Structures are given as C-alpha cells and as structure tokens.
N, C-alpha and C positions, 0 to 999 in steps of 0.2 A: 504493500500500500504506500510505501515511501516513494517519493518522486526524485530522490537524490541520484546524482550521477557519480559513479565510482570509477576510479582510475587505479589499476593494479600495476601500472608501469610495465605491462607485458609487451614492451616495444622492442623492436629489433635494435641491435647495437651496431654503431658505425665504428669500426676498429681503425686505429691509427697507431704508429709506432709509439706515440706518447700517451694515448689514453683512449677513451671511448665515450660517446655521448648517445643519447636517445635519437632514433631516427625521427626527424620532425614530421615525416609523412606517415608514420605508423598510426593506425586508426584507434588511438586511445582517446578518452575524453579530454585528458590534459593536453595531449599533443594537438587535438583539434582546436582547443581553446587557444593555445599558443600560436597556432597557424593563423587563426582569425585575428588575433592581436597584431601579428606581424603585417597582415594585409591591411588592417585599418591604419596602422602606423605609416605605411607607405602612402596610403591615400591622404592622410593628414599632411604628410610631408609635401605631396604634390599640390594640395590646395594652398598650403602656406606659401609655396613658391609663386603660385599664381597670384595670391593676394599681395605679396611683396612687389611683384612686377606691376600690378594694377595701381598700387599706391604710388610707386615711382612715376608712372605715366600720369597719374592724376596731378601730382605736384609739378611735373615738368611742363604739361601742356597749358596753353592759354586759350585753346579753342573750346568754347562753351559746349558745343555739341559733343565733342570728344569727351569732355568732363562728365556730361550726363550719361553717356554710354558706359564710361569707366565706373561711375558711381553705381549704375545698375548692376554691372558685373561684380563689383565689390560686394554689393548686397547679396548676390547669388552665392558668391564664394563663402562669405561669412555664414550664410545659412547652411551650406554644406558642411563647413567646419564644425558648426554647433551640433549638427546631426551626428557627425562622425565621433565627436567627443562624447556625446551622450551614449552612443553605441559602445565606445571603448570603456566608458565608466561602468556600463552594465556588465561587460566582460570582466573588468577588474573587480567588480562586486560579487562575482560568482564564487562564493565561498564553498558551496556544496561539493564541487568537483574535487576539492582538496581534502574533504573530510574522510573519516574512516568508514569502512563498509560494515562495521559492527552494528548489530541490532540494538546495542545499548542506547539509552536515552541520555545524551549529554548535550549541553549548550555548544553549538558550533564555535570554533575558533576563527580568528581573522588571519588568513594567510596573505602573502604579498606575491604578486606576479613578478616574473623575471624581467629585467630590462632587455629589450630587443636591440640587436645591432646588425649593421650591414657587414658583408664580407669585406675583408681587407686583403689586397694583393701586395705582399711585401717584396715580390721578386725584383722589380725594377729599382725601387728606392734602395733596398739593401745591397743589391749588387753594385749599384753606383757608389754607395758609401764605402763599400769594401775596396773598390778600385781607387777611389779618390783618397780615402783616409788611410787605409791599411796598405795601399799600393800593391794589392794582389789581384789576381784575376777573379772577379766576382762570380763568373759563371761556374767556377769550381765548387761553389757553395750552394748549388741548386738543391741538393738533397737536404741540407740543413734548413734552407728556406721553406722547402716543401713540408718538412716535419713541423716547423713552426706554424705554418698555415693550417695543417691538418689538426694540430692541437687546438688552435683557436676555433676552427670550425666545429670541433667536437664539444668545446666548452659552451657553445651557443645553446646546446640542447642537452644539459646534464640530466641524468636519471635522478629520480627523487629518492635517493638513498645515500649511504656513505660513499659509494663509488662516485656519485655525481659531485659530492662535496670535495672529494680528493682530486677530481678532474679540474674543478675550478681553482682549487688551491695550487695544483701543479702549474697551471697556466699563470696564476698570480706570481708564484715564485720564479717562474721562467722570465717574467717581465723584469725582474731585478737584473738578470744577466743582459737582457735586451737593452735596458737603460744604460748599463755600464758600457756595452759594446758600441751602441749606435746613437746615443743621445747625450749631448753636452749643452752647456749654457749658450754656446755660440753656434752650434751646428747640430742638425738632426736629419734623418733621411727624408723628411717631408711627407710622412705617412699621415693621412687623415683618418681619425677614428670617429665613426658615426654611431651614436647611441640614441635611443628613444626614451623619453620620460616614462617611468613605469606606470604612472596613473593617467597622464594626459596624452601620451603618445607624441608630444612635441619633440622634434628631432634636435639634436645638438651635435656639433662637429668641432673637433679640436685636433691639433697636431701634437699636443702635449701628451706624453705617455702617462702622466699622472691622472689624466681623465680616463684612460683605459684601465689603469689599476684601480681607481676609485669605483668605476662601473662594475668591474669584476668582483670587488669586495662587496658592493651593494648586492650583487646576485648571490654571493655566499650567504649573506644575511637573509635574503628573500627565500633561498632554498631551505634554510633552517626553519623558517616559518611554515613552509609547506610540509616539511617532515614532522614538525610538531603538531600541525593540524590534523595529520592523517592518522595519528596514533589512536589505538583503542584504549580509551581512558576508563573502561570498565574494570581494568585490572591494574594493580600497582605498578607492574613493569611498564605498561604503556604510559602511565602517568609520569613515572620517573624519566622515561625517554622524552616525553613532551616537555617536561620542565627543563631538561638539559638542552633540548633544541631551542626553546624560546630564550633561554639565558645566553646561549651562544649567538643567536640572532641579535639580541640586544647588544652583546659585546661587539659584533661586527659593525652594527650601525654606529655605536658609540666611538669605536676606533676610527671609523670613516669621518665622523664629525670632528674629532680631535686632531686628525693628521692630514686632512685634505680640506682646502679652502677654495673660495671663488669658483664653486661648481657652476657650470653653465646651465644645468637642469634643476628644476625646483625640487625634484625628489631627493637630490643629494645636498640640498641646502641645509644650513644648521637648524632652522625651525622644523623642517620636515623630519630630519633625522632625530631631533629631540622628541618629536611626537611618536616616532616609530619605537624609540627606546622605551618610552613610557608605556606604549601599547604592549610591547613584549613583556615588560615587567608585570603589567596587570594580568596578562594571560598566564604568567608563571604563578602569580598569587592565586588565580582561579584554580589552577591545577593543584596547588598546595591544599586548598579547601576541599577539592574532590578527593584527594588522597586521605585526608583526615576523616572525611565522611565515610569513605570506603573502609577505613580501619576502625571506625567507631561501632562497636557491636551493641553496647548497652545504650539505654535511653535515660541514664541517670542525670542528675543535676549538673555535675561537673562537666560531663561530656557535652551536654546541651549548651552550657554557657561558653565552652570552648568553641563549639561550632558557631555560635552567635557572634562572637568577637572576630573569628576568622572571616565570616561572611561580611561583617561590617568593614573589615580591612579590604576585602575585594571590592566592595562597593565604593570605598573611598578612593582607591587607586584608579578605578574606572572613571570616577567623577573627575579626577585630575586629568585623565586622558581627554575626557569630554571638553574640559576647559581649554586644553591645549589645541584641540581641533577647532574651537570657535575663535581663535586668534585671527586678526585681520588677514594675514598672509595665508593661513591654512583654511579659513572658512570656505572659500570658493574652490579650494584645491582638493580637499579630502572628499572621497565619494560619499554621497548622502547615505548610502547603506551602511558604511562604516560608522559614521556619526550616529546613525540610528541604532546600530547594534551595540555600540558602547553605552548609549543612554539606556537601552533596554537592560543591559547587564548591570548597570549601576542601580537601577530601580529593582531589578530582580533579586540581587544579592542583599540589598537593603531589606527587602521583604523577608528573605530567608533568615536574616539576623533577628528580626523581630519574632518570627515564627519559633525559632529555637529558644529565644528568651522566654516566650510564653510556655513552651514545653517544659522548660526548667522550673518555672514558677508553679506549674500545675502538677508537679510530681509530688504525691502525698507521702512518699517514703523518705523524704530528705528534709524533714522539718528542722532537725537539729543542725544541718549543714548549711541551711539557706543563708543566714545572715553573714557567716564567714565567707561564703563563696561570692556574695554580691558586693563585698567591700569595695572592689575596684572595677565593677562592671559598668557603672553608669558614669557619664561625664558630668551630669547635673541632675538634680531631682527637685522639681517644683511641687508646691502644695504645702498644706499645713502639717501633714504628718511626716515624720522622719522615716528613713528607710527601715530602721529597726522596728518601728511601730507597724509598718506595712507588712514586713516579712514575718512577724511573729503571729499575725492573724491570718487564718486560712482564707477568710472571706476577702480580706484586702489583697491577698496574693492572687485570688481568682480575678478580682477586678483589674489588677495591674496586668495580669496575663491577658485578659480580655482587651485591654487597651493596646497591648503589643499586637494582638491578632488583628484588631481593627486597622492598625497602622500597616500591618503586613498585607492585608487584603487590599487596602488602598494603593500600596506600592505595586502589588501584582497587577491591579487594574491599570495603573499608569504604564507599566511595562507592556501590557497587552495593547493599550491604546497607541503607544509609540510604534510598536511592531506593526499595527494595522495601517499606519500611515506610509509605510515604505513598501513599494510594490515588490522589490527584490526579496525583502524579508518575509513577505506573505507567501512566497513560493517555497520557503524552507519549512517543510512539514515537521522536521525534527525539532525545530525551535518552537513551533506552535504547540507541539506535544508537551515540551518541558514547561512552557508558561502555563498551559491549561492545567496540567497535573498539579503543579505547585500551588496555583491559585485555588483549585478545588480542595486541596489538602488544608490550606489555611482557612478557607471558608467553612469547611466541615468542623474544624477544631473550634472556630469562633462560635458556631451554632451549638456546639456541645456546652460551651461555657455560658451562653446566653440564657437568661431566665425571664419568665414572663413578668416577674415582680421587680425586674431591674428598671426602676423609674429614674434613677440617678443618671445624669449625663456621663457618658464614658469619658474618662480622663485621657489626656494626651500621654502617649507613651514616652518615657524618658529616652534621651539619646544614648545609644550603646557605645561604649568606648572600644574603638577598633584596636585590635591587637593580633599579632601573628607570632607563631612559634618557629617560623622559618622565613626569614627575610630573603627575597630573591637576590641572586647574585648576577652581576653583569660579567660574563665570561669572555674575556678578550680572545681574539683568534690566535691560535698557536701555529704559526707558519712552519715551524720545525717538524711538524708531524708528517709532512710530505717532503721527502728528499728528492731533489731534481738535479740533473746534470746539465751543465751549460750546453745548449745545442750547438753553439758556435765556438766550442772550446778549441777547435783546430786553428783559430786565429791566434792562440797563444794565451799565456797566463794574464789574468785581468790586471795584475799589479803593474804591467807594462803596456799590454796591448788593449787599451781601452779608448773610448771616444774622447776622453779628456787629455790624453797624452798626444804629443806631436813629435814626429821624427822624420828624418830624411829618408830617401830611397835606400833600399838594401844595396850594400856594396859587397862584391866578391873579392876576397883577399886570397892571393896565392902565397902560401908559406912554404919555404924550403928549409928543412932542418939543417943546422950547422953543428959544429962541434960544441958550441955554447948553448945549444938548444934552440927553441923557437923564439925565445926572448920576450915572453909575455907572462903575466900573472893573472890567474883566473880566480873568481870568487863567486859563491852562491849557487843556487839551483833555479831552474825553470823561470827565466832563462839564465844561462851562465853569463856573468859580467866579466869583461876585461878590466881588471883592477889596475893594471899598469903594464907598461912596455919598457923594455931595457933600451936606453939610448944607444943608437947605432946598431941595434940588434936586427934580426931578420924581420920581426913583426913590425917594427917602426919603419923600416925601409919599404916594406910591402904596403904600408898605408894604414895599418891597424892603429887605433887610438885608444887611450884610456877612456873608459865609459861606454865603449861599444858593447852591444849585446850580441852574442852568438846565436843565430837563428837556424843555421844549417852547416853541416860539415860534409863535404863531398856529396852534396845533394840530399843528404838525410836530414829531415826536419829535426831541429834540436830545441824548439821553443819550450817543450815540456821536459827536456832531458835533465837528468840529475848531474851533479858536478862530476861524479866518477865516470858516468857514461861519456861525457864530452872529453874528459881526460883520456879515456881508453881510445876514443876515436882519433885524437890527436897523436897519441903515442903509436898508434898503428899505422901511421901514414907511411907511404912507400918513398922510395928515393926521388920519385918525381915531385914529391911534395903533397900538400893538401889544400883544397879550396874551402875557405871559410866564409860563409855569408853572415854579414853583421849589419845591424842598424844602430843609429845614434839618435837618442832623444834630443830635441832642439834645446830644451831648457836644461841647465846644469842640475837644477834641483830635482828634476824628474828622472835623472839617471838612477836615483836610488829607488829600490823596490818600495812600493807603497806599504806593504806589510811591515818592512823594517822601519819605515818612517813612523808608522803608528806605534810601533813597539818602543822605539828608542827616543824619538823626537829629533828634530834637526840638529840641535846644538850638541846632543850626545854623538850623533853620527859624525858631525864635523870634528869633534874631539877625537873620535876613533880614527878618522882619516889622517889626522896629524900624527897619531901614535903609529899608524901603519907606515907612514913615510919614515918615521924615526926607526922603526923596526928594520926597514929595508937597509938603512944605513948601518944599524947595529942590532942584529937579531937577538943578541943576548939581553937587550933591555925589554923584550916582549913580556917576559914573565912578570916583571914588576908593574908594567902598565896594566896587564890583564888583572893582576891582583888588586890594584888600586881601583880599577873600574868595577871589578866584581864586588868588592866590598862596599862601593858607593851605591850601586844600583841593584845589588843582589842578583847579578847576572854573571854567568861564566863566559867571558869573551875569549878565554883561551881556546874554546871549541872552534872559534872562527879560523884559527890557524890550520885546523884539519881540513877545512874546505877552501883554503887559499893556497894555490899551487903555482909554483914558478916553473917555466919551461924554457 
C-alpha cells in the first residue's frame, strides 16, 4: 500500500583502473532521478545563456522595436527558467527515493542530491603543460591522462555505499597531486570545471582547482546523507550507521565551510553550509531519540521522563534549523518541502515530549519517585501551587498530565496541518502514517484522563527542559583512509618536479672516467643532486655544475632512483664513458629538496652547506661539526656523509 520508490543500487558498474562508479543509465530509481536532474541542469544552463544574450542586446540597442521584441523574449525565457527551477526543486525534494525499503514506520530523513558536473577533457591542456613546463613530450603521458579522466568520470556517479565514498575520496586525494603537478599561482593548464548548484541547478564554471575539490567534498557530504537516509532504523545497527553517516556528512560540510571561501555557487556558500551542518546534527539527534526509544522496554517514570527530554532536544535543534532556513539568503533558496519537513519534525517531537511527560505523571506505581525525578524536568512552572504540592497529589498529577496531553494533541494537529500544506509531503505515505498514529495515541490517552466532572479550565503545560545523553559529534573527513598513488609520478618526485619549480632544459653531459675519477660529489635520493664538482676535473670540463639534478644515466630514467643505484650506474660505465642527463633549477633556493627545506629550515641548510665546504677542505673536522649540529637540533647529520659520495 506504500507508494514509496526504492533504490537497491542494483546498477551495473563502470570499471576503470582507478575505481568504479554506478552506470548512470542503469534503470534504478536513483539513477533515473539523477539523469533527470542532469537534463534539467543542462536546460537551465541553456536558458540562462539565452537570457544573458537577450539582456546584453536589450542594453546595447537603441531601436525601440528591437527592445520590445527582446523584452518579450526575456519574459518567455524567465518563464521557462521558473518552470525548470520548480521542476528541479520537486526532484530535489524527492526524499522517498533515498529512504529504506523496510516496512518499519519511521519519520523520513532529508537527504541531499549530488552536484552534477560536465565532462572534462584534460588531454590537450595537460599535454601542453607537460611540454611547456616539464619540457617533455606530453603525448607520452596519454595513459596517465586517460586514467585521470576515467577516475573523474567514475566519481560523477558513485554507488550509494562505502565503495562510492572511497571513489570520491580517491579522486579528492588525487587532486592534491594534480594541484602540485599542474597548478601554481602564476600558471595552470587552463582547464574549466563546470558544476551545477545542487538545489537550483544554476551552473558555475571556474579554472581554479579549489572549486573542483570543494565540489567533490560537497558530494562526499551529500552521499553520506543518502547513506544515512537509507538505513533501516528499526534496529540499533541501522540507527548507529545512520548516526555515523549524518555526523560524517556534517563534518564534510563543516570542513568545506572552514577551508574553502568565495564559492561561486550558493550551495557551497557559508550560510548554506551552516544550514546543512545544523540539519545533519538535528537528524543525528533524531536518531539518538529513536535508539533510546528502541532500547526502552519499560514504561516507568524515569524512562518516560528521559524520552520526554530527548524529544524536546530534537524539537529544539529542528527549530534552530527552521530559523536558519528562514534567513534572508536561505528563505528563497531552500526547497519548500525541506522547510516544511523541518517544521513538521519540530512540532512532532515537541508533541512527543509532552506525551511522554504525561505518561510519566500518570504512572501510579512511582509515587515515591515522582518529586525527585521532576526536580530538573521543567524550565519554569507557573501557578499558585508548587511542584511539590502538585506531585504529591494524584489528582493534581492527573490534571498536569492532562495539560501535557492537550498540548501534545495541539502540536500533533499543527504538524498535520503543516504537512497538508506541502504537496510533496502529502505524497509521503510513511510520514502520514507516523503523524496519524502518534496523534491518535495522544488523543486516546487524553480521553482516558478526561472526566465529565472536569469543569476547571485545563492549565497550560509547563515547558520541558531539553536534555540529551548523547550530544552529536561533527566528524571531520579523514582523507588518510584512502591511499592513492600519484598518477603522474613518472614526471618525477614532487619535491623537485612540481608546477611551482622552474628549471632549464635537460642537458646531456658526456663523462669520461680518468685516473682521479669523474670529479663530482653526489648527495641525496630521488633525484640525486650534484653537490659539487672538482675544479679542473672531468665533470667540470664536461659542463656539469653544482646543483644539477641527475634525471637519467645512459638513457635510464633516474628521477626516482636511490643514491646507491645512481652510484652503481656511474661506476659501471665503460671506457667510452657515460651520458648523464641533468636539469638545473632556475632559483638557487629551489635547488634544495622541499622535504629537506621543511625539515631543517633554510638557515640550518645554509649552515650545513658551509660545514660541507669546510669538510671538503679538511675531512677530519666533519665529526665535530656533525656532533655540534646533532646536539643542537637532535638530528644525526653524520648519516649525510653515507649518502654523499665523491667520484
């Protein structure tokens, strides 16, 4: 008899070397919904371009007849835009497709749809950047570029489970390497990232990688909301999973708010993200109440008061969400069904709080415990009688319980009224069932306490003090849970081969071993650095300079080679000599490995360089220098001598 649409995520998988996503054309309810959202987003984008062109023409022309024609066209375009936005709002308000298929009667949760995005072709921009910046043949990296594009394509349609979350996280982590490789303050590949607003469908486009990262992080939070909404909350395991999912969704939105600014779309603005964080926290609090209800077997006074205060807490947090949604910027942005659902829940849980309070007061077996249990239950109590006087008399307790039930019935009726005003909520049979059942339960209890000789006007129920035994947590995303490998690692270690570093073209040096050796000193790993050249030696005459990085030996790539491997290659050179490919960073400071810079600091490194020159002049002084540095910085620089070799 239920009209809910269920999605089991029984969709085919699109496999790629990096991950997998749901097939967007698979015939599941959620994929159909997402496909319709994408189509409407494209139509909205088209209409907005037409409106922008018409507005420019209207401002530019001086012909009155043309202005009248353009004004008529603008009216038509604006009408189409309004219809499309209303259709998109109805899709965004479709909460049932994300709910569980369990037959249990629970209030539906509010999930968030994913942001849609256009495909991005990295091929040309990345190949050009590699050719211009890294001075390599960009066509040799076609496989890496294809892997990146397949990973991005897969993350556009993640499955609604842990695998989908890991896929989004994998792409998000891969964007760190992409940022280091191809994006700097002064130069980037010029790739445009197009994303649509999650709620309005309004498109935004930027070349900043931060926009791409923020949008992916938003989708991580949105996917957590969908996972939380689909849980079967009739069992404690499902409730715990839902709590964890909503807390992680709140953490993702909160992290986005704190670390990304100047978002071009309203869904990623600070007010919108604050509203989403509060909404997720409220849904966590609702799950906490459901878990306590599930675990409460007895109907004793203490248990009922506990439930009443928990329900009051849920009502309060939803009231806070409702106030946030009515702020000027959010009022016309948040879907009407969301605002209605939040108001319904606030009224509904306030009614439950008063129902459980009445149930506690009407328990005849707890007369001795009543006064002690109610000490901190009310925020205030009006009237001529004190709380002690009311609780000590059974008739007074009955009247106070009746007042609570009267208030509960009124709140239930208000929740049903708000529910009836929203067309989308009226379609949700499960919500209608919950509201009707709880309203009937409170009304039946009220009729039990009502007596024919009750001529006194029913008093107002005191306000219940909201309290929870489990405060929701905002769980920040842990990006370390998904380990990724840099797709473009063939370009070399990030400490040197990154977008922020600048170097000249690779030089090929032909070294011929003499009696005194090759005449150079090497230091470090990945890549190996030429720490010095012997004046008049083979290396200096061949054109090798201090500060060069060895990237190849006899055609073998050495960017990732360890110190010993390069030493072995050089020692194994034949009589004809060895060809060494080197690059030189333009800036003197960038010659030093970034990792060493961060570890030691520039002034420590400069001091170490001075010590190294002194060691070359007098090797016996190295132990004293290393001891002094080691005692000062708690580091053993003596080990550096093991990786510094002269030839």
